[in-house]
N, C-alpha and C positions, 0 to 999 in steps of 0.2 A: 594066511594068518600067521603061520609059524615063522615065516621070513620077517613079517612085520614085528612080531614079538622079539625076535632075535635082534633086529635093528634097534628097537626101542630100549632093550636091555643094554646094548652097547652104548647108546646115547645117554642112558641114565648113569652108567659107570663113568663116562667121559665128563658129564656135568659134575658128578661127585668129586672127580679128580680136580677139576678146576675150583670147585668150592673149597676143597681141603686146602689148596694152595692159598686161596684168598683168605680163608679163616685163619690159617697159620700165620700169614703175614699180619693180619689185623691184631691177633693176640700178641704177636711180637712187638707191636707198636704201643702196647699198654705200658703205662709208667711203672717202673720197677720190675723186678723179676723175683723168682722164688728165693734166690740167694740174698737179694737185698732185704726181703722180708725177714729171713733168718737172721741177717746181720742186725736189723733193727730191734729184734727181740733178744739179742745176746750182746750186752755191752762189752764183754770180754773178747769178742772176736777181733782178730787182727786183719789188716789189709792183705797179708800173705795168705791167711785162711780163706778170705773172700776170693782171692785170685785162684787158689787151689780148688775151691768148690765150683767156681764158674768153669774151670777147665774140666772138672769131673763131670758136670752136667752138660758140657758142650756149649755153654752160654757165651764163651769167648769167640765162637766161630760166627761167620756171616749167617744170616737167617736162611738164605737159600740152601746153604750146606746142611744146616740143621733140619730143614724140611725134607731134603732128599734122604737124609739118614732116617728120619721118622717114617717116610713113605716106604723105604726099603724094608724096615722092620714090620710096618703095618701089612704089607703084602705077604709077609710070612706069618701073619696072625698075631704079631706082638704089637699092641697099641700103646705100650708104655706103662709106666707106673704112676699111680696117683700120689702126689705129695701130701695131700690133705688126709687121705685115708690109709696111706702106707699099704696099698693093695694094688694088684694089677687092674688096669682100667676096665678090661673086659669083665672081670668078676663083679665090679661095682655096677656096670651097665646091666649085667644079667640079673642082679638083685633088684635094681630099681625099675627097669623097663616094664615088668608085668603090672606094677601099680599104675603106671601112666597108661598102658594099653587098656586096663580095666576102666580107668576113669574116663578116657576118651570114648571107649566103646559104649559105656552106659550113657554118656552125654549125647552121642550121636543117636542112639536108640531112642532116648527121651525126646530129642529134637524132632526126629521123624514121626514119632507117635503123636506129638502135639501138632506139628506143622501140617501134616497131611489132612486131618479132619478140619483144622481151622481154615486152611486154604480152600478146601472144597466148599465149606459153608459160606465163606466170603465171596467166592467166585459165582455161586449160584444167584446171588442178588447184589451185584456190584453197585456201590453207592448207597446201599441201605444202611440201616442203623447198626446191624451186626457187622457189616463190612467196615464201616467207619470205626467202630469200637475195636475190631481186630487190628486195623491199621494203626490206631492210636497206641495200642499195646506193643505193636511191632516197633514203632518209632521209639517208644520208651526202652524196649529191649536192646536195640542197637545203640542207644545213646548212653546207657548207664555203664560207667566204667566197672570192670570186673572187681577191682579191689573195693570200690564203694559198695557194690552189691554184696560182696563177701562180708564186709563189716556190718551191713544192715541185717543180713541173715543171722550172723553170730549174735548180734544184740537182741534180735527178736526171738529166735528159736532156742538159743543156748543160754543167754543171760536172763532175759525177761521171763520166757515161758518155761525154760529148763527141759524142753522136750528132747533136744538133740545135743550131742557133744560139740564143743567149739572147735576141736581139732584133734590131731593124732590119728593113729592107725587103728587102735583098739583101746578099750578101757583098762586101766590098771587093775580095777576090781572085777572086770568082766571075765568071761571064760574064753575070750578070744575067738569065739565061734563065728559062724556065717552071719547071724543076726547082729552080733556086736560089731562086726566089720561093716555090715550094710548100714548101720546107724551112723557110722563115722563117714560114710560116703555120700549121704543124702545132701548135705549142704555144699560140698565141693562139686557134686554133679549138677545141682541147681545153678550154681554160680557159672560153671563152665558152659552149660547148655543155653543160658538165657539169650545171649546174642545170636547163637546158632538157630534157635527156634524162630526168632524174629526174622532173620535173613531168609531162612528156608520158606517161611510162610509167605513173605512178600514176593519172592521169586516164583514160587509155585502158584500163588494166586494170579499173578500177571500172566504166567504161561497158560493157566487154565482158561482165563477169560479170552485169550487169543485163540486157543484151540477150539473152544466152544463155538466160535464164530466161523469155523471152517466148513467147507461143503460136505465133507464126509460125516460130520456130526449131524448136520441137517438131514442128510440122507438116512442116517441111522434112526433119527427121530421120526422121519416120514414113514419108515418101514414099521414103526410101532415098537421099536426096541425100548424096553423099560428105562426110565431116566437113570436109575441107579446103575444099570449096566452100561449105559452111554457114558456116564461119568467115570466109572471105575475101569471099564474094559477099553474104551476108545479114547477118552480125553486124558485121563490120568497118565496112561502109559506114555503118550507123547509129551505131556507137560513135565514129566519127570526128568527129561534130558538136561535142562539147565541145572536142576538140583544135583544130578549126578556129577556134573562139572564142579559144582560148589563143594560137594563132599570131597572130591579129589584134591581140590585146592585147600580145603579147610583142615586137612590132616596135619599139615605143617603148622598152621596158625593155632590149631588146638594144642599141639605140643608146646607152642610158645605161650598160649593161654594157660596151660597147665603150670607154667613157671610161676605165674602170679597165684593161681589157685592153690597149688601145692605148698607154696611158701606161706600163704595166709592160713591154711588149715594144717600145716605141719605134716603133710603127706610125703612120705619118702619115695618120690618118683623121680623121673628124669628131669622134670621142670625144676624142682628144688636142687637137684644135683648140679644142673647147669649153673644156676644162680650161685650156689656155694663155690663152684669151681672158678667162675669168673671173678667173684669177689676175693677169692683166696689165691689168685694167680696160679691155679693148678692147670697149666697149659694142656697137658695130655688129656685130662678128664673133660675140660671145657671143649676142646677140639672134637673129641668123639661124641660128646653130647650134642653139640651144634650140628655135626654131620648126621646124627641120628634124626634130628628134626628135619633136615634137608632131605634125607632119604625117604622119610615118611611122605613128604610132599610129592617127590618124584614117583614113588610107588603108587600114591593115590591118583596121580595123573594117568599113569599107565592103566590102573584099574578102571578109571573113568572111560578111557578109550575102548577098553574091552567091553565094558557095560553098554556103551553107546551102540556097538554092533548087535548086542543082544536085545536092546530095547527098541531100536529103530531098524527095521529090515531094509530101509533105503541105504543104510551105511554098510558098505562091504569093503573089506581090505583085500584088494586084488594084487596078484603078483605083477610086477612091471614086465611088459612084453620083452622077451629076449634076455630077462634077468636070470 
């Protein structure tokens, strides 16, 4: 297992290296650069000033040379300076990342809390009225665009009913405590978790129906094992495997989903930071933000592999003979 983990960590670092090169190249292909933006905002700037600034920021060099310079600094812990915020990139990420982790963590917890009982109820009577109703809600959940759902929730709960704030991190008139912060998280969490709840319910329901038809389930029932124990102890544990895979893959997409959710609700997390950085041609901040989303996906996949071995005793990571 230790050799497997070491190999996967090296694989993760290698993939991150490739992604950093690809992302750096893509950002370099964006029209304009930070100096062009500054020149557009200052009519008094001269061509000589523009040339001097491009030489200062290294924008007059080939992109591969700039990437190697950035990579060398990054390996020493220096990820550059944010042009938009005039601060080191790592300081901004350290400020914004906890908000996104909290938002994603609450969304995942809500998704599992709703999807598990819904899938069990649907799988107990496949094709019944409850099952068809849950399926209909799941299709609606995966079909509704997050920005549309966010607008709907804002109009209903913030504008019409006035129960919850439409955005922000805390109320200007509030005490900034836990309850005030929690009220501002309700609508973003509902928006971010809607599609996840639907996807988890559908996959878990299908897996449960398949597992409930296995021989070991019939054997457990023939032995007189209570139905609740059959469902929770025998069926659910095996049916969770595809959901574990989904959670690992969803971490990256949740960070991407947070981009829309945080922008719509003015939550200062990594999603809104990436959006602002890309729109403002802040290369260093955009690059680190996008790599953070990629790292979340890779770490989620690694966590899913480890969880597989814990949930399914048939999966064992053995050392290669002679290795």
